C-alpha positions in Angstrom: -0.1 0.1 0.1 1.5 3.5 -1.1 1.8 6.1 1.6 2.2 8.8 -0.5 0.6 12.2 0.6 1.3 14.4 -2.0 1.9 13.4 -5.9 2.7 16.2 -8.8 2.2 14.2 -12.1 3.9 16.0 -15.5 2.6 19.3 -13.9 2.8 22.0 -16.6 2.1 25.8 -15.4 1.4 28.9 -17.4 1.8 32.7 -16.8 0.4 35.1 -19.2 1.8 38.0 -21.4 1.2 41.1 -21.3 -0.8 41.6 -24.7 -2.4 44.1 -26.9 -6.5 44.6 -26.9 -8.1 42.1 -29.3 -4.8 39.8 -29.5 -4.7 36.1 -28.7 -3.3 36.1 -25.3 0.2 34.1 -24.9 1.7 32.1 -22.1 4.8 31.0 -20.7 5.8 28.1 -18.5 7.1 28.9 -15.5 7.1 25.6 -14.7 7.4 22.4 -17.1 6.9 19.1 -16.5 7.4 18.5 -13.1 7.0 15.4 -11.3 7.6 13.8 -7.5 5.7 12.3 -4.7 6.2 12.5 -1.2 5.3 10.2 1.5 3.8 10.6 5.0 6.5 11.2 7.6 9.5 12.5 4.9 10.1 15.5 3.8 11.3 16.2 0.5 14.1 19.5 -0.4 13.6 21.2 -3.4 16.2 23.6 -4.5 17.0 25.7 -7.1 18.7 29.2 -7.5 15.7 31.9 -7.6 13.2 31.9 -10.8 13.7 28.5 -11.4 10.1 28.1 -10.5 10.2 26.7 -6.7 7.5 28.9 -5.4 5.1 28.5 -8.3 5.6 24.6 -7.6 4.2 25.4 -4.2 1.3 27.8 -5.1 0.1 25.6 -7.6 -0.3 22.8 -5.0 -2.1 25.2 -2.3 -3.9 26.6 -5.2 -3.1 29.9 -4.8 -1.4 30.9 -8.5 -2.2 34.3 -9.8 -5.3 35.1 -11.4 -5.0 34.4 -15.3 -2.6 31.5 -14.9 -3.5 28.1 -15.4 -2.0 24.2 -15.3 -2.0 23.9 -19.1 -1.3 20.4 -17.9 -0.4 17.6 -15.3 -2.4 16.6 -12.5 -1.8 17.5 -8.4 -3.0 14.7 -6.0 -3.7 15.2 -2.2 -4.4 12.2 -0.4 -6.4 12.8 3.0 -8.6 10.6 4.8 -9.1 8.0 2.4 -10.0 10.1 -0.6 -8.0 11.5 -3.8 -8.3 14.7 -4.2 -7.1 16.3 -7.4 -5.7 19.7 -6.2 -5.3 20.8 -9.9 -9.4 20.5 -10.7 -10.7 22.5 -7.8 -11.8 26.1 -8.0 -9.1 28.2 -6.4 -11.4 30.2 -4.2 -14.0 27.2 -3.5 -15.2 25.8 -0.7 -13.3 22.7 -0.8 -9.8 24.3 -1.5 -10.7 26.4 1.3 -11.3 23.7 3.8 -8.2 22.0 2.7 -5.9 25.1 2.6 -4.9 25.7 5.9 -6.1 22.7 7.5 -4.9 19.5 5.6 -2.1 21.6 3.7 -0.5 24.8 4.9 2.2 26.9 3.7 4.8 29.0 5.3 5.4 31.8 3.0 9.0 33.5 1.7 7.6 36.6 2.9 6.2 37.3 6.2 5.6 40.9 6.3 3.0 40.5 3.0 1.3 37.6 4.0 0.1 38.9 7.0 -2.9 41.0 7.0 -1.8 44.4 8.9 -5.5 45.1 10.1 -5.6 42.7 12.4 -3.7 41.6 15.5 -1.4 38.3 15.1 -3.3 36.7 17.2 -6.6 37.4 15.9 -5.5 35.5 12.6 -4.0 32.3 14.2 -7.2 32.4 16.4 -9.4 32.6 13.0 -7.8 29.5 11.2 -8.1 27.2 14.4 -11.6 28.4 14.6 -12.4 28.3 11.0 -11.4 24.6 10.7 -12.9 23.5 14.4 -9.5 23.1 16.3 -10.7 25.1 19.0 -14.8 25.4 20.1 -14.4 28.7 21.3 -12.4 32.2 21.3 -10.8 32.2 24.5 -9.7 28.7 23.7 -8.3 29.7 20.4 -6.5 32.6 22.1 -5.0 30.2 24.7 -3.3 27.8 22.2 -2.1 30.9 20.0 -0.1 31.9 23.0 1.3 28.3 22.9 1.9 28.8 19.7 3.7 31.9 19.9 5.7 30.7 22.7 6.5 27.4 20.6 7.9 29.6 18.2 10.4 31.7 20.6 8.4 34.9 20.8 8.8 36.5 24.2 5.6 37.7 26.0 3.0 35.9 23.9 0.6 37.0 26.2 1.4 40.5 25.3 2.3 39.7 21.6 -1.1 38.0 20.8 -2.8 41.4 20.9 -0.5 43.4 18.9 -0.4 44.5 14.9 2.0 42.5 12.6 3.9 46.3 12.3 4.8 45.9 15.9 6.5 42.8 14.9 10.2 42.3 13.6 10.9 41.2 10.3 11.8 37.7 12.4 8.9 38.1 14.9 6.6 38.0 11.9 8.4 35.0 9.9 8.0 32.8 13.7 4.0 34.3 13.7 3.4 33.1 10.0 5.0 29.3 11.3 2.5 29.4 14.2 0.0 30.0 12.1 1.0 27.3 9.3 1.5 25.0 11.7 -1.9 25.8 14.2 -4.1 22.9 12.5 -1.3 20.2 12.7 -1.5 19.7 8.3 -0.4 16.3 6.7 1.6 18.6 4.4 3.5 21.6 5.1 5.1 23.5 2.4 8.1 25.4 3.7 9.2 28.6 1.4 12.4 29.5 3.0 11.2 28.8 6.5 14.0 30.6 8.3 15.0 33.8 6.3 16.2 36.0 8.9 15.9 34.2 11.8 19.1 33.5 13.7 20.5 30.1 14.0 19.3 29.4 17.5 15.5 30.4 16.5 16.3 28.3 12.9 17.5 25.0 15.2 14.0 25.4 17.2 11.7 25.8 14.3 13.4 22.7 12.6 13.3 21.0 15.7 9.0 21.4 15.4 9.3 20.9 11.8 10.6 17.4 12.8 8.0 16.9 15.8 5.3 17.3 13.3 6.6 14.9 10.7 7.1 12.5 13.3 4.3 13.0 15.4 1.5 14.0 12.8 2.8 11.8 10.0 3.2 14.5 8.0 4.8 15.2 4.6 7.2 18.5 4.4 7.9 20.0 1.4 11.1 22.3 2.1 12.0 24.9 -0.3 15.2 26.2 0.1 18.6 27.5 -1.1 20.5 26.3 2.2 22.1 23.0 1.2 23.3 22.8 4.7 19.7 22.5 5.8 18.3 20.2 3.0 21.4 17.7 3.9 20.2 18.0 7.6 16.6 17.8 7.3 15.6 16.1 4.0 14.8 12.4 3.0 14.5 13.1 -0.6 15.6 16.5 -2.7 14.6 17.3 -6.3 17.1 19.9 -8.3 15.0 22.4 -10.6 16.9 24.7 -13.0 14.4 26.9 -15.3 10.9 25.6 -14.8 12.7 22.0 -15.3 13.6 18.8 -12.8 16.9 18.2 -13.7 17.6 15.5 -10.8 15.8 13.6 -8.7 17.0 11.1 -5.5 17.1 10.3 -2.0 19.5 13.0 -0.1 22.3 10.3 0.6 22.8 10.1 -3.0 22.2 13.7 -4.3 25.1 14.8 -2.0 27.7 11.7 -1.9 26.6 11.2 -6.3 25.2 14.3 -7.6 25.0 13.4 -11.2 23.7 16.7 -12.9 26.4 19.7 -14.0 24.0 22.4 -11.7 23.7 19.6 -9.3 27.5 19.5 -8.4 27.9 23.0 -9.2 25.1 23.7 -6.4 26.9 21.9 -3.7 30.3 23.1 -5.2 29.2 26.6 -3.7 28.6 25.6 0.0 31.4 27.1 1.8 33.7 24.8 3.5 35.4 24.2 7.1 38.4 23.8 5.7 38.7 26.1 2.8 41.3 28.2 2.8 40.4 32.3 3.7 42.2 33.4 0.8 39.7 30.8 -1.8 37.0 32.5 -3.5 33.9 30.5 -3.2 32.8 28.7 -6.0 29.9 30.3 -8.3 28.3 28.5 -11.5 28.6 31.8 -14.3 25.7 33.4 -15.6 22.3 33.7 -14.6 19.2 31.4 -15.0 17.6 32.1 -18.5 14.4 34.2 -18.8 11.3 32.6 -19.5 10.8 34.1 -23.0 14.5 33.4 -24.2 14.7 30.0 -23.1 17.6 27.2 -24.9 16.5 25.3 -27.5 17.8 22.0 -26.3 19.4 21.8 -22.3 18.0 24.4 -20.6 21.2 24.5 -18.1 23.4 24.2 -21.4 24.7 28.0 -21.7 26.2 27.5 -18.1 26.9 24.2 -18.4 31.3 23.6 -18.7 30.4 20.0 -20.0 27.9 21.0 -22.9 27.9 19.0 -26.4 26.5 20.6 -29.9 24.1 18.4 -29.1 23.1 20.0 -25.8 22.5 23.6 -27.3 20.1 21.7 -30.2 17.8 19.3 -28.3 16.7 18.5 -24.6 17.3 15.8 -23.1 15.0 13.5 -21.3 14.8 12.1 -17.4 17.0 9.5 -17.2 16.8 6.4 -14.4 20.3 5.7 -12.7 20.2 3.8 -9.7 18.3 5.1 -8.0 18.5 8.8 -9.0 16.4 11.0 -12.2 19.0 12.9 -14.0 18.0 15.3 -17.5 21.4 15.2 -18.9 22.2 13.6 -22.3 25.6 12.7 -20.3 23.4 9.7 -19.3 21.1 9.0 -21.9 21.2 5.2 -22.6 21.2 6.0 -26.1 25.2 7.0 -25.4 23.3 11.0 -26.6 26.5 12.8 -24.6 29.2 13.7 -26.7 28.4 11.6 -29.9 30.0 14.1 -31.9 33.2 14.8 -30.2 32.6 18.2 -29.8 32.5 21.1 -26.7 
């Protein structure tokens, strides 16, 4: 029997381009053919540079894609209480999606200052989630739970802070309040988009411990989006590397860190500072930047930055090839021996 909690299959998400009146609307693919599955009680790390489609993927699971954007193709399955719920088929503002959002699936947003409503107290916003999803019977009970959650997040004087507004919180405290809200209903799927931005290392460790408790005690599945490869190594069971909307490599965390296959994954891991690194030695960086959605290379998305690219990489897009327990999108590993057939770089 499968223990999969959330699954995406060949997910393709499009964003609209600006267009003139009476002209046909054109779209760009922000996510192009991404597939993954997260089992109960496990964490999947989603990594890649900014602009690779990580947050768009997360927002699609929450039903929070911007207006006029669309899931062009693919499926999102949420397995909950014996049901297979097709998230991609639900209305984004419909009743069923509202019931799932915050209860079955919760999200820690990247920018808490914009995610929190400035006209309501922090406590009110946590209480609202608890009452809406029947996790508290009265306002008084909800407030006590909110105070306890703020205390768990390391916020000082939670009895006082619960009645304060977001503008009275520092950026780090807003982040912790956002995490408290996301975890208030003990969700079965927690999406954490850069959850420890602006937090010091002590609070980071505390937040990760609470996330681990949620995973272990509630059998929750966690999607962890981060730039910090050290956090991925510590927290994740599986890793998916995204680049320019594409899945570049996928596998268990030990395999990815020990034997990275894709040149992009190798570059990300080389970029991690080492304790034994000479202070005069410059940190490694991948040359270039993520291509614009409107100017994608014809072949491999990474070919313009890859030091190992051959002419085939520029002309044809590679498939996703299985190498042991890992999957990798690179001609180098094509079963037909596609990499370097012409012998040219």
